[in-house]
VEXMAR-154009 format. One record per atom (N, C-alpha, C): residue in one letter; x, y, z. Coordinates in steps of 0.1 Angstrom, whole numbers, plus 5000, padded with zeros to 4 digits. Last residue first. Example, Ala and Ser with C-alpha at 12.3 -4.5 7.8 and 13.67 -1.06 7.14 Angstrom:
% VEXMAR-154009
S512849785071 S513749895071 S512950005079 A513249435078 A512349555078 A513249675078 
//
This chain:
% VEXMAR-154009
K492549644760 K491949604750 K490549534749 K493249744789 K493049804780 K492149774767 S494349434792 S493449504801 S492449594794 E496849444777 E495749344774 E494249414782 M498149674793 M497649684778 M496949594774 A498549554818 A497749664816 A497249694802 A499849334807 A498749294816 A497849434813 L502349454802 L501749364791 L500149344797 C503649584825 C502849624813 C502149574802 I503949354840 I502849434845 I502549534833 K505649214824 K504149144827 K503249224832 E508249384827 E507449364815 E506049314818 C508549364855 C507949484850 C507349484835 L509049074856 L508149104866 L507649254859 T511249144841 T510249014837 T508949084843 P513149284856 P512549314844 P511449264839 F513149104881 F512749214880 F512249304866 S512548754870 S513448844871 S512549014872 W510948484888 W510648574877 W512048704880 G510748304903 G511448244892 G511348394881 M509548344932 M508748274924 M509348214906 E510948514943 E510948344951 E510348304942 K511048704924 K511648674923 K511948514931 A508448774935 A508248744920 A509648654920 A509248874964 A507948764960 A508448714947 L510749104956 L511448984960 L510248874962 P508749264946 P510049224934 P510749104943 I507049304966 I506249274956 I507649184944 N508849404985 N508049314986 N507649214974 S512049584975 S510449584982 S510449444978 H514749624967 H514349554985 H512849544988 D514549724940 D515049574944 D514849554956 T511249894940 T512849874945 T513349764945 M508649944942 M509149874933 M510849854929 G505649944965 G507149954961 G507549894952 P502349924951 P503149914959 P504649954956 I499650064947 I501150094939 I501850074947 T497649994962 T497549944948 T498850004939 N497749824994 N498549934986 N498449884970 V495349765017 V495849705002 V496549844996 E495849705051 E495349745040 E495849675028 L495149505070 L495549625076 L495149735064 V492849185080 V493749315069 V494049435072 W493848975098 W493349095096 W494049165088 P493448595106 P494248685097 P493048845096 I493448425133 I492948475125 I493448585116 G495048285151 G495148215141 G494248305128 Q495348375177 Q494148255174 Q494048205160 Q496848565174 Q497248445185 Q496648325182 D496748695140 D496748695156 D496848585160 L498248825115 L497948675118 L497648695135 I498149095097 I498249065112 I497648935114 L498649235063 L498049165073 L498749145085 D498549405033 D499049375047 D498349325058 V498749324999 V497549325008 V498849295022 R499449474969 R499949424981 R498649444994 A498849454935 A498649524945 A499149424958 V498949484896 V499549414909 V499249534923 G495549494884 G497249454883 G497649434897 S493149574907 S493449534894 S494849524892 A490349604933 A491649614927 A492349584915 G487549594947 G488049624926 G489349664924 L487749584969 L488249714967 L488149754948 A487249324969 A486149364973 A486349544971 K489849204958 K488649174950 K487449274956 Y491349204982 Y491949274969 Y490649294960 A490149084998 A490249215006 A490549314987 A490448844992 A489148894992 A489449044994 T492948804995 T492548804978 T490848894980 G493548805022 G493948925013 G493248915000 T492048575026 T491548675033 T491848815027 S493448345011 S491948375011 S491348525016 I495948385027 I495548425012 I494248445005 L495448335054 L495948455049 L495648455036 K494548075046 K493248185053 K494048315049 Q496447945038 Q495247965028 Q494648045036 K498147945061 K498247995047 K497548035042 T496247725075 T496347905081 T497247975068 A496747525063 A495447575065 A495447685069 S499147455063 S498847465050 S497347565052 S501347655091 S500447505084 S499747545075 L504347775089 L502747785089 L502147685085 N507147805091 N506047715098 N504547705098 T508247965063 T507547965076 T507347845081 D510348085039 D510147945043 D509447975061 F510248355038 F508948325025 F508848155033 I510648665059 I510948545054 I509648445045 F512748935055 F511348885046 F511548745047 S513649135080 S513849055075 S512549005066 T515749475092 T514549385087 T514449275080 S518349545092 S517849405100 S516349355098 E518849765080 E519049635073 E518549525081 D516050025080 D516949925087 D517349785081 E514950165062 E516450175064 E517050075072 Y512250115050 Y513350175041 Y515050175046 K510849955074 K510549955061 K511749995049 A511850115097 A511849985096 A511749915083 H511050395091 H512850325096 H512750175091 H508450345091 H508950375082 H510450365079 D507650065109 D507650205108 D508450245095 Y505949845125 Y506749835115 Y506649945106 F506949855161 F506349825149 F506849855134 H509049905174 H508049855184 H506749815173 H511749695156 H511149815161 H510049785169 N512949475145 N513449505157 N513149665159 Y511149245122 Y511849405126 Y511949395139 K509749035096 K510049075112 K511049195115 I507248925077 I508049035078 I508449045093 Q506548685056 Q506248755068 Q507348815070 I504848635023 I506248675033 I505948715046 I503848444999 I503648505007 I505048535018 P504148414967 P504648364976 P504248444990 F501348584946 F502648534949 F502948494963 V499048474926 V499248504939 V500848454943 T497348584898 T498648534903 T498648594919 E494848744885 E494848574893 E496048534901 E496449014895 E495148984887 E494948814894 F498448974915 F498749014902 F497448974897 L499749014951 L498648994940 L498549044930 G501448934979 G501549024966 G500248964959 L501249005013 L500648904999 L500749004991 T502748975046 T502249085029 T502248965020 W502248975081 W502148935066 W502349025055 E503348965113 E503149045100 E503548975089 S501848815143 S502848825135 S502248925122 G500249015173 G500448895162 G501748905153 T497649205181 T498849145184 T499049035172 I496249495170 I496349365168 I497549285171 A495449815182 A496149715174 A496449575182 K492749995162 K492849915177 K493949815170 E493150325153 E492750185150 E493150095164 I492150645143 I492650545156 I492450395153 L493050845118 L492450745123 L492850665132 G492451175106 G493251055106 G492350965116 L492451475085 L491751355090 L492651275096 S494151615076 S493551675082 S492251565090 D497651505076 D496351485071 D495451575079 Y500251555088 Y500051485072 Y498751495069 E499651675110 E500551715104 E500651675090 L498151475123 L497851575116 L498551695109 C500051295134 C498951245124 C498751375113 L501351455152 L502151415143 L501251365133 D498951485172 D499951585165 D500551575152 I498751215179 I497351325170 I498251435165 A500851155193 A500551085181 A499651175175 A500851345214 A501851345205 A501751305192 Q498551255227 Q498351385221 Q499751405213 L499250955234 L497951005224 L498551145217 E500450915258 E501350885248 E500350965231 Q498950925280 Q499651005281 Q500451005264 P497750645274 P496650775271 P497850905274 Q499550385258 Q498950435272 Q498550605266 N500850315232 N500650235244 N499750275255 V500650365199 V500350445213 V499850345222 L502350415175 L501850335183 L501850365194 S501550625145 S502250605160 S501650505166 V502850775113 V501950675120 V502450655134 G503650935094 G502750995103 G502050875113 I504050685071 I504150835075 I503450875084 S504050425065 S504050455077 S504050575080 S503550395035 S504850435039 S504850435054 G501050665034 G501550555030 G502950565036 Q497750835038 Q499050865037 Q499750685036 A494950935047 A495550925037 A497150945032 E494350945076 E493250885071 E494250855053 P497550855096 P496751005088 P495550895080 K496950695129 K496950695113 K496550795107 V497650515155 V497050635153 V497750675138 F497050225175 F497750295162 F497050435159 L496850105208 L496350125195 L497250195185 P496649895234 P497449945224 P496449995217 Y493650065243 Y495150065243 Y495649915245 G490250145232 G491150055240 G492450025236 L487850255225 L488450165217 L489450075225 Q487650425249 Q486550345243 Q487050185234 Q489750595246 Q489650505256 Q488350425255 A489150745219 A490450595222 A489850525233 R487050855226 R486750765219 R488150665219 Q488651035245 Q487650945251 Q487250865240 E490351195229 E490751085236 E489551015244 I488451315211 I489451205206 I490151135219 E487551485229 E486651375224 E487351285221 E489851605241 E489151565249 E488051465243 F490751775217 F491351655222 F490651595226 C487951865194 C488751895207 C489651725211 I488451865158 I487651805170 I488951815183 D489251925135 D488652045143 D487951995153 D490751745122 D491551835129 D490551965138 S489051455132 S489251545122 S490051665133 F488851095131 F488751235137 F489151285127 I487650745130 I488050835126 I488051005134 I488350445146 I487450575146 I488150625141 S488250055143 S488750185145 S487750315143 E489149695143 E488149825148 E488749955147 P490849535117 P491049615133 P490049705133 T489149335098 T489949435095 T489849495114 P487649065082 P488549085095 P489349245090 I485449135062 I486449085058 I487249175071 N482749185054 N482949035063 N484348985063 H481849345033 H482049205028 H482549085039 Q481649545052 Q480649525041 Q480849395038 N484449555059 N483449515068 N481849505059 F485549665036 F486049515044 F484849505053 I484749895036 I484249795022 I484749675030 K485650025057 K484049995055 K483649935042 K488050045048 K487749955062 K486349935059 A488350215029 A488650085026 A488149975039 K487550465044 K486750385029 K486950245030 S489850485061 S488450455066 S487450375054 K491750505041 K491750415052 K490550365057 H492250555010 H491450605024 H491150505029 F493450414988 F494150454998 F493550545010 A491150224983 A492350164989 A493150244999 L489350424972 L489150344979 L490350274989 R491450494950 R490550574961 R490350544971 S491650284935 S492550354939 S491950454953 A488850244927 A489550154935 A490850184941 T488650424909 T487350434920 T488250354929 P490450464889 P490250584898 P489650554911 N492150124888 N491250224883 N491150314891 S495349994896 S493849984895 S493350124891 G497749904873 G497349934885 G495849954884 T499350114843 T499449984855 T498650014864 Y497250204814 Y498650214826 Y498250124836 P496750324780 P496850204791 P497750244803 I495250564770 I496350494768 I496150404783 N492950784772 N492850644765 N493850574765 T493251004785 T494250994775 T493950864767 K491550994807 K491051044796 K491951074784 E492750834826 E491550774820 E490950864801 L494650994835 L495050914828 L494050854820 I493151134851 I493451234842 I493851104832 T492350894871 T491451024864 T491751084851 Q494950854880 Q494150744871 Q493050864865 L495651084895 L496251054883 L495550984875 Q493751014916 Q493551164908 Q494351154895 G493550804932 G492950814923 G492950934912 D495750794954 D494250834953 D493550864945 E498450784940 E497650634947 E495950674952 G499051034933 G499450894925 G498650754931 F497951194954 F498051214938 F498251134928 T499751074980 T498851144974 T498951174957 G502150754974 G501350864978 G499950944972 H504050704945 H503550704955 H502850804963 L504050604913 L503650744917 L503050704931 A504850444891 A505450404901 A505450544910 I502850334866 I502650404875 I503450384887 F503450334830 F503850264842 F503850354856 I501450344803 I502150424813 I502250354826 V502250254771 V501550214782 V502050304793 D502850354744 D502150254745 D501650224758 C502850724738 C503250624748 C502150474744 A502050924724 A503450884720 A503750734727 P499851034735 P499750934722 P501050854717 W500851224754 W500651104757 W500451004746 N502951474757 N502551414746 N502051264749 F501851694781 F502851594778 F501751484766 S500451894792 S500851924777 S501651784771 C499251794816 C498551844804 C498951854792 L501451774829 L500851674828 L499951674815 N504551914830 N502951964832 N501951864824 T506851814851 T506551804840 T505051844841 K507651814880 K508551924868 K508151924857 A506051664894 A506551784900 A507351864889 P505651454878 P504451564876 P505351664883 D508251334859 D508351344873 D506851464871 I508651054836 I507751174843 I507551184855 R510950904814 R510650924831 R509951044833 D510450664790 D510450814796 D510350814809 V512050424774 V511450454783 V511650634788 Q512050144751 Q512150304752 Q511550344765 H513349834760 H512449944755 H512850074758 G515349654768 G515349724753 G514149804747 S515549584791 S514949484784 S514849544766 S516649794802 S517649664800 S517349564793 D514249934806 D515549994799 D516549884794 L513149824827 L512549814812 L513549854800 A514949874845 A514349744844 A514149734829 N514950184847 N516450054844 N515949944839 A512350164854 A512550234844 A513950174836 V512450094882 V511349984868 V511750064856 A514050254895 A514450104894 A513650044882 H512950464892 H513750474885 H514450314886 G510650444906 G510550464891 G511650474884 S511250374932 S510550274925 S510750334910 Q512850604941 Q513450494939 Q512750374934 L510550834937 L511850824930 L512750674929 S509050744957 S508750694948 S509750714933 I510650794981 I510550644980 I509950634964 A510651054979 A511751004978 A511550854975 R507451134977 R508251154967 R509951054969 E505851115001 E506750984995 E507351004983 A504551355006 A505351285013 A506251155008 S504251444972 S503751364981 S504951394993 N505051564943 N505051614953 N504751574970 G506851334923 G505451374926 G505851484939 G508051024916 G508451154922 G507151214929 M506550904882 M507550874894 M507751044902 
//
């Protein structure tokens, strides 16, 4: 948990929540912060399983998983390849398109392309649109751009966090999130918020953001959301617990925004809320995640 990424603060919240839950169940837990611990000298053989709550770069992009593969100790979540694909938005979209999984149309740009060229590409895509760093989470560096004069500021913000960025067509509709844990499908959640989009503030700070389980969705539409989200999870080769974020448009078509292979694990996060709705306490959820990792390694 922790680390040096832009998501350090959220990662520490997730990590401490998981560690406290496992402590409460009688397990011995070591809290490892790569910003303060040399991973090369850590005594990995003393561990039965490694729970990854390291959000952001290094934790979600396959780098940590590559190191842990060499220890031969079970760890939670996806393997290095699936982690890297999910964390890099353009790579994930390429996989989704190959599997005919609906995802908003997008273009990629880099910090060495002149603004006029980016502006021209954005115009071809059409407004409104989102500008996102290629490899960041928690909506960090993301902007909703409704008109051309807002584009420059959005590009500048994006490039503060990554040398690559994504311009993505905005889909009008309702926002949903689906938790998956191997073959277990958690209850689907509709997210409602009082912001222009589900930004960092709406996710982590605004108490008015609501998570709704009892919706008026038809069973057919609900099943479409679940099947689309599951297809995205499988297409990337994800394993363990992951969260798929989707937009349901006005025609009833689900669009995959992203697959998060290390979702938030605070007591306000979507996965623990969905597990609680299913009757699992937070300590039970954390134990099940660890046991699944150990079983998978066998």
